[in-house]
C-alpha positions as CSV (number, residue, x, y, z in Angstrom):
1,M,90.0,177.9,100.3
2,L,90.8,174.7,102.1
3,R,93.3,174.7,105.0
4,I,95.0,171.4,105.9
5,A,97.3,171.3,108.8
6,T,99.6,168.7,110.5
7,F,100.5,168.9,114.2
8,N,102.6,166.6,116.4
9,I,100.6,167.3,119.6
10,N,103.1,165.3,121.8
11,G,100.3,164.1,124.2
12,I,96.7,165.1,123.4
13,R,95.3,165.0,126.9
14,P,97.7,167.4,128.6
15,R,97.7,169.7,125.5
16,L,94.0,169.6,124.8
17,P,93.4,173.2,125.9
18,A,96.2,174.4,123.6
19,L,94.8,172.3,120.7
20,L,91.3,173.8,121.2
21,T,92.8,177.3,121.3
22,W,94.6,176.7,118.1
23,L,91.6,175.2,116.4
24,E,89.5,178.2,117.4
25,R,92.0,180.8,116.3
26,E,93.2,179.2,113.0
27,A,90.1,177.2,112.0
28,P,91.8,174.6,109.8
29,D,89.4,172.5,107.7
30,I,91.5,169.2,108.1
31,V,94.0,168.4,110.8
32,C,96.4,165.5,111.0
33,L,97.6,164.8,114.6
34,Q,100.5,162.7,115.7
35,E,101.9,161.3,118.9
36,L,98.6,161.3,120.7
37,K,100.1,159.1,123.5
38,A,96.7,158.0,124.6
39,A,94.6,154.8,124.3
40,D,91.5,154.9,122.1
41,D,89.1,155.4,125.0
42,K,91.1,158.5,126.2
43,F,90.7,160.4,122.9
44,P,88.8,163.6,123.5
45,A,86.2,163.1,120.8
46,A,83.4,164.9,122.7
47,E,85.5,168.0,123.2
48,L,86.5,168.1,119.6
49,E,83.0,167.6,118.4
50,Q,81.9,170.5,120.6
51,A,84.6,172.6,118.9
52,G,83.1,171.6,115.5
53,Y,85.3,168.8,114.4
54,G,84.6,165.2,113.5
55,A,87.4,162.8,114.2
56,L,89.0,159.5,113.4
57,W,91.8,158.2,115.6
58,R,94.0,155.2,116.2
59,G,95.4,155.5,119.7
60,Q,98.2,153.7,121.6
61,P,98.9,154.0,125.3
62,S,102.0,156.2,126.1
63,W,103.4,156.2,122.6
64,N,102.5,157.0,119.0
65,G,98.9,157.5,118.0
66,V,97.4,159.4,115.0
67,A,94.2,161.2,114.3
68,I,92.4,163.0,111.5
69,L,90.0,165.9,112.3
70,A,87.6,167.5,109.8
71,K,85.7,170.7,110.4
72,G,82.0,170.4,110.2
73,M,82.0,166.8,109.1
74,Q,83.0,163.2,109.9
75,P,86.0,162.1,107.9
76,L,85.5,158.9,105.9
77,E,87.9,156.2,107.0
78,I,89.9,154.5,104.2
79,R,92.5,152.6,106.1
80,R,93.9,152.4,109.7
81,A,97.4,151.2,109.0
82,L,100.1,151.4,106.4
83,P,100.0,148.2,104.2
84,G,102.9,145.9,103.8
85,D,103.5,144.4,107.3
86,A,100.6,142.8,109.2
87,S,102.8,142.2,112.2
88,D,103.4,146.0,112.7
89,H,100.9,147.1,115.4
90,Q,102.3,150.6,116.1
91,S,99.8,153.3,115.6
92,R,101.5,155.4,112.9
93,Y,99.2,155.8,109.9
94,L,95.6,156.7,109.2
95,E,93.9,157.5,105.9
96,A,90.6,159.2,105.2
97,A,88.6,161.3,102.8
98,A,87.3,164.7,103.9
99,H,86.3,167.9,102.1
100,G,87.1,166.4,98.7
101,V,90.6,165.2,99.3
102,I,92.3,162.0,100.5
103,V,94.5,162.6,103.6
104,G,97.2,160.3,104.8
105,C,98.2,161.1,108.3
106,L,101.6,159.6,109.3
107,Y,104.0,159.5,112.2
108,L,107.2,158.0,110.7
109,P,109.5,156.2,113.2
110,N,112.2,158.3,114.8
111,G,114.9,155.7,114.3
112,N,117.3,156.6,117.1
113,P,119.7,155.3,118.2
114,Q,121.3,154.5,114.9
115,P,122.6,152.2,113.7
116,G,120.4,149.5,115.3
117,P,116.9,147.9,115.1
118,K,115.0,151.2,115.6
119,F,116.8,152.7,112.5
120,D,116.1,149.5,110.6
121,Y,112.4,149.8,111.5
122,K,112.4,153.4,110.3
123,L,113.8,152.5,106.9
124,A,111.5,149.5,106.5
125,W,108.5,151.7,107.4
126,F,109.7,154.3,104.9
127,E,109.9,151.6,102.2
128,R,106.3,150.7,102.9
129,L,105.3,154.3,102.8
130,I,107.0,154.9,99.4
131,E,105.2,151.9,97.9
132,H,101.8,153.0,99.2
133,A,102.4,156.6,98.2
134,G,103.1,155.4,94.6
135,S,99.7,153.7,94.6
136,L,98.0,156.8,95.9
137,L,99.7,158.9,93.3
138,S,98.8,156.6,90.4
139,S,95.1,156.8,91.5
140,G,95.0,160.3,90.2
141,H,93.0,161.5,93.2
142,P,93.9,164.7,95.1
143,V,96.0,163.4,98.0
144,V,98.0,165.0,100.8
145,L,100.5,163.0,102.9
146,A,100.8,165.0,106.1
147,G,102.6,164.3,109.3
148,D,105.8,164.1,111.3
149,Y,108.2,162.4,108.9
150,N,111.2,162.5,111.3
151,V,113.4,163.5,108.4
152,V,115.3,166.7,107.9
153,P,115.4,166.7,104.1
154,T,118.4,169.1,103.6
155,D,120.8,171.2,105.6
156,L,118.5,174.2,104.8
157,D,115.9,172.5,107.1
158,I,118.0,172.7,110.3
159,Y,119.6,175.5,112.2
160,N,123.0,173.7,112.4
161,P,123.6,170.2,111.2
162,R,126.9,169.7,113.0
163,S,125.4,168.7,116.3
164,W,122.9,166.4,114.7
165,L,125.2,164.5,112.3
166,K,124.7,161.1,114.1
167,D,120.9,161.6,114.5
168,A,118.6,159.3,112.5
169,L,116.7,162.4,111.2
170,L,119.8,163.5,109.1
171,Q,121.2,160.2,107.9
172,P,121.8,159.8,104.2
173,E,119.4,156.8,104.1
174,S,116.6,158.8,105.7
175,R,117.1,161.7,103.3
176,A,117.3,159.4,100.3
177,C,113.9,157.8,101.2
178,Y,112.3,161.3,101.4
179,Q,113.8,162.3,98.1
180,R,112.5,159.1,96.5
181,L,109.0,160.2,97.6
182,L,109.4,163.6,96.0
183,D,110.8,161.9,92.8
184,Q,107.5,160.0,92.5
185,G,105.8,163.3,91.8
186,W,104.9,164.6,95.2
187,T,105.3,168.4,96.0
188,D,106.8,169.4,99.4
189,A,104.3,172.3,99.9
190,I,106.3,174.3,102.4
191,R,109.5,174.1,100.5
192,R,107.6,175.0,97.3
193,R,106.3,178.1,99.1
194,F,109.6,179.0,100.6
195,P,112.3,177.7,98.3
196,E,115.3,179.3,99.9
197,Q,114.1,180.2,103.4
198,R,114.8,178.4,106.7
199,I,111.5,177.2,107.9
200,Y,111.2,175.2,111.1
201,T,108.4,173.1,112.6
202,F,110.2,171.6,115.6
203,W,112.3,173.0,118.5
204,D,113.3,170.6,121.2
205,Y,113.0,171.4,124.9
206,F,116.8,171.5,125.5
207,R,119.4,174.3,125.5
208,Q,116.8,177.1,124.9
209,H,116.3,176.0,121.3
210,W,112.9,177.6,121.0
211,Q,114.2,180.9,122.5
212,R,117.2,180.8,120.1
213,D,115.1,179.7,117.1
214,S,117.3,176.6,116.7
215,G,114.8,174.5,114.9
216,L,114.3,171.7,112.5
217,R,111.8,171.1,109.7
218,I,110.5,167.5,110.1
219,D,106.7,168.0,109.7
220,H,105.8,167.9,106.0
221,L,102.8,168.1,103.7
222,L,103.3,166.4,100.4
223,L,100.8,167.2,97.6
224,S,99.9,164.8,94.8
225,E,100.2,165.9,91.2
226,A,96.5,166.3,91.1
227,L,96.5,168.6,94.2
228,A,99.8,170.6,93.8
229,P,98.4,173.1,91.2
230,R,95.8,174.2,93.8
231,L,98.5,175.3,96.3
232,A,97.8,178.9,97.3
233,D,99.9,179.2,100.4
234,A,101.8,177.3,103.1
235,G,103.3,178.1,106.5
236,V,103.8,177.2,110.1
237,D,101.8,178.5,113.1
238,R,104.9,179.3,115.1
239,W,102.9,181.1,117.9
240,V,101.6,177.7,119.1
241,R,105.2,176.7,120.1
242,G,105.5,179.7,122.3
243,E,102.4,179.0,124.4
244,E,102.4,177.6,127.9
245,R,103.1,173.8,128.1
246,A,103.5,173.7,124.4
247,S,104.4,170.7,122.2
248,D,107.9,170.8,120.9
249,H,106.3,171.0,117.4
250,A,104.2,173.8,115.8
251,P,101.4,173.1,113.3
252,A,102.4,173.3,109.6
253,W,99.7,173.9,107.0
254,V,98.8,174.4,103.4
255,L,96.1,176.5,101.9
256,L,94.5,175.1,98.7
257,E,92.1,176.6,96.2
258,V,88.9,174.7,95.9
């Protein structure tokens, strides 16, 4: 079996102990990390290597940042940015091959406040992702697009949409872009595994949302048509969110037959 996980770490330096604890306990084969909030030279490559993981990363001071970890090997870099806009220097996409699959690690723009330039950037980035995803799908290779999509696909993916109606994560344009990805032929692994159950990956730090289980599902793993038949299981490591000094996200994962 091959376990692939995605985890918005929300600051890799302060949460490194929690990350290492999770890696030791769950032992994923491939990990996509987002929101490193650290420059390249601050990435804890040595600590991760000691834990048994090779790594690729694209950092950015204070904001953004993505990384791909592979257990027992060095992931093979394919690209360090989403194609389509050479002027976009935000660290939001990394693509590599590891353990026989192609992995796209993404941190899609939040888009708040909306309407406005940040929401426009979100939608423009989404359009670039859709175009690139189509190319990956047509390649026929086994591909997973894993990361923080900053999209709540449907009302089943949020505890209560009423208080979030103006948020960029729930806007019809955001949801339509996500649906267009699925319509290309991608499989939302967690929703396939739990077709009618409320599954959350994010609980913000306000109003005791974690304690009340008032969550959102915004971290997704999309499987290509070549990979989807190998889906054996999927889930969320909720226990990570309950640890001390936790990220506001929990790792989401898929288990694939090899």
